[in-house]
N, C-alpha and C positions, 0 to 999 in steps of 0.2 A: 140502724147499728147501735146496739146499747153503749158503746164506748164513746161515743160522739156525746160533747157537753149541750146541755140544754141552751149554753150561751153561745154556740158556733153558729155560724153559718152553714145550716145542715148541708146543703146543695153542694156548697164549695169544698168542705170538709170531706164528705162523700167521694166527691170526684178525685181530691187528692189521693185517698187511700185505696180507691179503687185502681186508679193508674200506676201504683207502685205496690206489687206484690209483698215485697221485703219490708216495706213501711207498714204495711197493714198488718203484716205478722207480727212487728216488732210492737206496733201500737196496741194490737190485741193481747199479747202476751203480758206486756209492761201494765195494762190497766186491769187486767186479771190478775196478776201478781201482786199488786199494790194499791188496788182500789181506786184508779184514779180516771179520768176522762181527758179526751183531747178536742182541739180544736184547729181550724185551718190556719197556716202562715202565709206570706208571700213566697215562700218556696216549694218548690215540687217534691223535694226531698225529705221535709220536716215536718212536723206537727208540734203545735203547744201542748204541754199538759196542765191541766186543771184538776182541782178537787172536785167533789160532786157539787159542791156548793159556789164553784166558780172562782177559787182563790188562785192564781197563777203560780205554777210550781216552776215550770222551765220550759225544755223541748227536748225531744227526741228525733233522731234523724238517722239517715244512711248516707255514709261518707266513705270517700275513697281517698287515701293520703297519697301524697305526691310519690311515684316510684314503686307503688304497690300494685297489683295486678287484680285484688279482691277488694270489695267493699267491707265496711265494718260498721257496727253499731255505737251509735254514741247518744248519751243523755247529758243535759246540761240542767243542774238543778242548783241555782246559785245560793238560795237560803238552805241547802240540805248538804251539798258536796263541798268540801273546803281543804284541797290536798295542799301539802306543803309546798309543792312545786307543780309546774306544768309538766306533761309528757310528752313525747313525740307526736301523739295522736288528739291530744285532748288538753285543755287548758285546766286551771286551778279548780274550777267549779264544773269539770265534767268527768266523767268515766267513759271508757269506749273497751270494747271486746269483739272478738270474729264472731263469738257466737254467744247467743241469748243466756243460756245456763251460766257461762263463765260470768257474764255482767251481772246478773242478778246475784250470783254469790259474793261477787265483789262487794256489792252495794249492801246487802246484809252483813257481811263481815265487818264492814266499816261502819256500820250503823248510819247507813245513808239511805233510810227508807222514808220516802215522803209524807207527811202528814199535815193536816190542818194544825195543829198543836206547835210542830215546829215553825210553821209559817206565821202564825200570830205572835209567837215569842220573838220572832226577827223583827216584827213590827214595833217592837217597845224601843228599838234605838230611836228612830225618827221621833216618836211620840216623846221620848224623853227631851230630845232637843226643845220640842216646842213647849213643854213643862217647864223648862229652865228658864225659858223666855218670858213665860207668865210670872213665875217665882221670883227669879233673880234679879232684881232691880239694882243697879250700880249705886253705889254712894256716891251723891252728887258733889260737884266740885262749884267753888265760887269763881268765876271766870271774868276778868277786868283785863283793860290794857296795859301794857307795861307801863306807858306814861302814868296812868292812875296809880299803878302799883308804886312806881318810884315815889310820886307824891307822897302816898300815905306812909310808906317807910320813912320819908325824911320829916313827916309831922310826928310821927311815934318817936323816934330817935332825938328830937329837937334840934334836927338840923335846919329845920323851915318852919316858920309860922303860916305861909300862906298854903292854902289849897284852893285850887280852881274849883269854884261851883260844880262847873260842869262834870269835875271827877267824883264830886259828892253824888250828883245825880246818877251818874254811872254805877256808883257801888250799890245805892239804893236799889237801884234797879236789878243787879247783879244778885242782891240778896234776897230779894222777892222771888226771882227765880229759882233760887236755891231752895228757899222754904217750900216752894210747891213741889220742886222734886224730891226733897226730902219725904214730904208726906207719901209719895209714890214708894220711895226706898223702904220707910218703915211699914208700909202694907205688904211688902214681901211676905212677912210672916202669916199674915191674913190669908194670902193669895195661895200659900201652902195648905192652911187649913180648908179653905173653900175646895181645892182639887180633890182632897181625900173624901170629901163627901160625893164625888163622882163628876162626870164630864161625859158629854157625847163625844165620838170620834168619826172624823170622815177621812177615807183614805182615798187620795186621787191617784189611781193607779194607771201606767202606761201598758199596753198590752203585747211588749215585747214587738216583735216584727209582724204581728198577725194584722190580718186586714180586718179583723173583728173591731177594732178601734179602742178607745181608752172606757175605763169603767170606775164605778166608785164603790167603795166598803163603807159600810156604816155599822156601827155596834157602839157599847158603852166601854167605860174603865172606871178604875179607880187607882189611887197611887198613895204610899205612905211617906215618898219621898219623891226626889227627882232623878234617881239613879235607876237604869233599865230594869234592875231586879225589883225596883220598888213599884213598877207598873204591872197591872192585873187588867187584862183585856178580856171581856166577856165572852164565851166561846160563840155566841149566837152572832157572827158575823156575815152580813147579807151584803151581797152583789146587786149592783143597779146600774142601768146602763145610763140613766140620768137621775141627777137628787131629785128632779121634779116628780119622780115617782117614789121618791123615800119618805119615811116620816118627819124627815128634816128639810121638806120642800119649802115650806115658809122661810125657816132660819137659813137657808141656801140663797134663795131671794134676795133676803135682807143685805147678807153678806156681798153678794154679786152687785147689787145696786151700789152700796159702799165703794167696792173696788173699781167699778167703771167710773164713779164719780172723782176717785184719785187718778184714773187714767191708765190703771192696769189692764192689759190686753192679752193675758195669758190664755190659752186655748184650753181652758177647763168651765166646768158650769159656775165655780166661783168666781173666775177670773183672777185668782191669787198667783203672784210670782213664786216660784220653787226657793224658798229660803226659810232660815230660822228665823222668826221674828214675832213680836208681840204687839198685836193690833190692839192698842188702848181703848179706841173709839168703840171697838166691838166686843172687847174683853175676850179675845180668841188669840190662840198661839199657833203657829205652824212650825214644822220641822221636817227635815228630810236628810238621808244619808246618800242614797242612790236612786237612781230611776227604777232599779228593781224592786225597791221597798216602797217607793211611792212617797208623795208628799202627804202628810198627816195634820188633819185639822183638830185641835183639842177646843172644845167647846165647855167651859165650866157649867153645870147644872146650876149652881146658885150665885146669883149675881154680889157685887162688891159691897 
């Protein structure tokens, strides 16, 4: 079946479609109408929608609303559909209809046509969070204990002549820490300049409720700033089952080794946790907004 994605479990997807004629028709007409592919889920009444290159779009399925005697068609596309409010039979990221022509007209009327361009643009949000962690280093502060602070204030105001030597040592250590942190803060502008020269991108993607498992997207990007609209993602986004098969295999192994050394145990090839964070030891940033958009790793091409 040409509508089945190359990334699908071919036998499982075929069985799901062949055992549900309504779902088969829905998948065939949707894929023909919008140029998409499908792969299996853990449900018998739904399939995942992906682009020909394997980028996850959402899902389509056959459902029956409580109190109704007939099934209806429903499509879920979180990066494409964003209604103001949910309806009786579908959520804010879904559309439903009793007939397929009606559903397709609604999608076209609301400009909710799936495409790789829309998906890659949505990835700019978590990528922006990662970039902000690389470039925005907060202004450091000198932190000392209240006792040392009071002693120094009294000395400056002439209220006391004695300063405990331990307080001098504490202030000296705090000042050294400040100077080191200040260097990182001053380098924020240099980091922004570095990322404008380009970076590698790895998207750690969860495959919805598909039995196909997680996967990885690899591409490159540039940015003129750290806002979402400043990010330019190259269109050659490639999907991999494992990063060991990608051009970044060596880099992925280095990151994984570092993460395991830190005790990170997240279930992905890099072992990195889902958070917005700058790993200064590795010179990489991570960012995410939702599970649907994935965890994105920004790897600057140019060193510090």
